[in-house]
FIZA-611067 format. One line per 3 residues: number of its first residue (from 1); for each residue x, y, z of N, C-alpha, C. Coordinates in steps of 0.001 Angstrom, whole numbers. Layout:
NUM	X Y Z X Y Z X Y Z; ...
This chain:
1	-82073 36420 -5033 -80947 37583 -5461 -79816 37236 -5921; -78920 37870 -6334 -77737 37479 -7481 -76674 38401 -6892; -75814 38100 -6153 -74626 38875 -5850 -73527 39199 -6522
4	-73197 40559 -7630 -72433 40882 -8264 -71375 41595 -7969; -70131 41315 -8371 -68792 42309 -7736 -68368 42556 -9034; -68230 44190 -8719 -67399 44978 -9835 -66022 45402 -9497
7	-64998 45176 -10489 -63919 46090 -10405 -63668 46965 -10874; -63472 48156 -10616 -63873 49668 -11185 -62077 50080 -10770; -61524 49768 -12842 -60044 50240 -12666 -59074 49333 -11593
10	-59848 48172 -11320 -58287 47580 -10785 -58400 47693 -9254; -58888 48742 -9115 -58626 49766 -7459 -59799 49296 -6704; -60971 49718 -7272 -62313 49429 -6315 -63122 48264 -6610
13	-63573 47683 -5728 -64455 46714 -6007 -65906 46895 -4985; -66944 46954 -6048 -68091 46769 -5113 -69048 45927 -5522; -69968 45003 -4725 -70666 44067 -4707 -72387 44952 -4497
16	-73016 44789 -5368 -74259 45033 -5586 -75054 43347 -5831; -76603 43442 -5353 -77526 42794 -5432 -78414 43118 -6765; -78824 41925 -6921 -79868 42075 -8494 -80727 40999 -7731
19	-82177 41440 -8146 -83423 40147 -7441 -84178 40474 -8979; -84059 38687 -9288 -84921 38138 -10529 -86175 38250 -10006; -87137 39202 -11152 -88613 39522 -10386 -89708 38335 -11175
22	-88845 37976 -12609 -89796 37162 -12838 -88954 36166 -14002; -89470 34674 -14069 -88275 33821 -14216 -89314 32583 -14851; -88956 32013 -16474 -89596 30969 -17092 -88887 30541 -17866
25	-88435 29810 -17140 -87353 28288 -17094 -87141 27996 -18819; -86026 28484 -19293 -85668 28142 -20527 -85762 29178 -21993; -86784 30273 -20969 -87149 31173 -21938 -86998 32687 -22010
28	-87109 33246 -20930 -86664 34643 -20107 -86337 34890 -18938; -85622 35633 -18209 -85990 36243 -16933 -85912 37651 -16687; -86280 38584 -16052 -86057 40154 -15831 -85315 40004 -13802
31	-85081 41274 -14397 -84116 41100 -13221 -84188 42958 -12748; -83853 43438 -11517 -83983 44642 -11356 -82478 44763 -10418; -81672 46006 -10418 -80875 46321 -9613 -81664 46562 -7452
34	-80899 46144 -6975 -81057 45849 -5367 -80818 47105 -5022; -81536 47265 -3871 -81641 48763 -2492 -79750 49354 -2865; -79603 50482 -2902 -77955 50963 -2660 -77165 50823 -4527
37	-77609 50304 -5295 -77254 50134 -6549 -77295 51775 -7159; -76145 51992 -7824 -76309 53353 -8283 -77396 53729 -9531; -77994 52501 -10090 -78900 52436 -11379 -80357 51823 -10800
40	-81352 52571 -11479 -82945 52088 -11033 -83176 51466 -12262; -84224 50961 -12351 -84673 50012 -13558 -84742 48686 -13751; -84484 47892 -14738 -84660 46409 -14950 -84297 46002 -16240
43	-83792 44643 -16575 -83698 44128 -17827 -83945 42695 -18054; -84546 42287 -19197 -85275 41204 -19292 -84052 40505 -20737; -83883 39041 -20114 -83106 38557 -21066 -84161 37628 -21459
46	-83900 37273 -22949 -84779 36182 -23451 -83689 35093 -24148; -84001 34174 -24342 -83366 32949 -24782 -83970 32163 -26127; -83339 32374 -27527 -83811 31944 -28334 -82738 31032 -29034
49	-83217 30556 -30079 -82290 29425 -30823 -82260 30365 -32232; -80918 29530 -32826 -80561 30696 -33886 -79445 29694 -34558; -79239 29129 -35634 -78229 28170 -36317 -77950 26963 -35495
52	-78209 26565 -35072 -78143 25264 -34380 -77877 25289 -32806; -77916 26775 -32450 -77304 27149 -31039 -78411 27892 -30384; -77439 29067 -29857 -78858 30032 -28711 -78584 31417 -28808
55	-79464 31914 -28997 -78832 33700 -29136 -79637 34393 -27949; -78966 35682 -27063 -79421 36089 -26012 -79789 37377 -26421; -81387 37640 -26221 -81611 39214 -26678 -82048 39576 -24783
58	-81161 41247 -25249 -81189 41439 -23904 -81843 42766 -23960; -82669 43709 -23382 -83520 44826 -23349 -83729 45216 -21925; -83967 46488 -21944 -84383 47366 -20600 -84161 48516 -20548
61	-84322 49090 -19178 -84217 50527 -19099 -83349 50500 -17744; -82224 51463 -18084 -81730 51766 -16582 -81411 53544 -16672; -81562 54053 -15117 -81381 55306 -15123 -80413 55646 -13827
64	-79658 56384 -14078 -79097 56623 -13410 -79375 57067 -11815; -78858 57340 -10309 -79308 57474 -9557 -78726 58911 -8717; -78353 60172 -9867 -77530 60867 -9762 -75829 60661 -9080
67	-75483 59914 -9608 -73830 59514 -9269 -73260 59684 -10459; -72698 60776 -10146 -71625 60920 -11808 -70773 60447 -11948; -70131 59727 -11211 -68964 58611 -11340 -69973 57074 -12229
70	-70952 57422 -11755 -71582 56023 -12220 -72098 56042 -13532; -72140 57650 -13866 -72602 57811 -15392 -71390 57720 -16564; -70460 57924 -15572 -69129 58224 -16041 -68650 56478 -17025
73	-69065 55863 -15984 -68357 54343 -15897 -69318 53511 -16877; -70567 54022 -16500 -71432 52787 -17386 -71076 52495 -18510; -70852 53300 -19540 -70523 52813 -21285 -69343 51752 -21025
76	-68154 52289 -20014 -67292 51623 -19749 -67665 50020 -19857; -68113 49886 -17983 -69161 48807 -18040 -69640 47743 -18600; -70614 48482 -19369 -71590 47890 -20645 -70488 46867 -21510
79	-69477 47437 -21961 -68963 46913 -23146 -67995 45884 -22476; -67631 46333 -21194 -66762 44982 -20694 -68174 43908 -19993; -69097 43897 -19656 -69850 43081 -19201 -70184 42067 -20140
82	-70485 42197 -21383 -71045 41748 -22159 -69770 41095 -23100; -68788 41070 -23142 -67469 41001 -23211 -67137 39698 -22385; -67481 39674 -20966 -67514 38767 -19965 -68165 37664 -19658
85	-69265 38370 -20263 -70442 37398 -20436 -69925 36162 -21419; -69580 37035 -22779 -69650 35907 -24060 -68311 35123 -23277; -67400 35496 -22787 -66423 34798 -22839 -66979 33176 -21572
88	-67561 33542 -20646 -68118 32592 -19663 -68997 31633 -20101; -69960 32031 -20981 -70523 31329 -21584 -69827 30101 -22782; -68453 30650 -23284 -68132 29807 -23978 -67078 28968 -23060
91	-66980 29115 -21687 -66248 28633 -21090 -67156 27509 -20493; -68657 27846 -19941 -69542 26963 -19800 -69595 25634 -20911; -69552 26288 -22293 -69955 25342 -23439 -69079 24305 -23184
94	-67801 24613 -23056 -66752 23852 -23405 -66757 22669 -22313; -67303 23137 -20661 -66898 21957 -19622 -68695 21056 -19640
């Protein structure tokens, strides 16, 4: 289980859990939101090789659970999430 805290407009902080349901070391992992998360569904991350480095392929399906604020915020979250993920990976590569 992973705990992730989201900051919404720098005012509201919410922590949600994600459960890793499948794991193949160095290749793929699949996770789904935990109980109380505003979305249901799943996502899989595949790690592949590209140009002497690695490439991440993300795919899955999420559905809103009737919370209009979550539906409004998701497109903004998605853009920020992948930007912060990229920056985090670059920091790890340097260390």
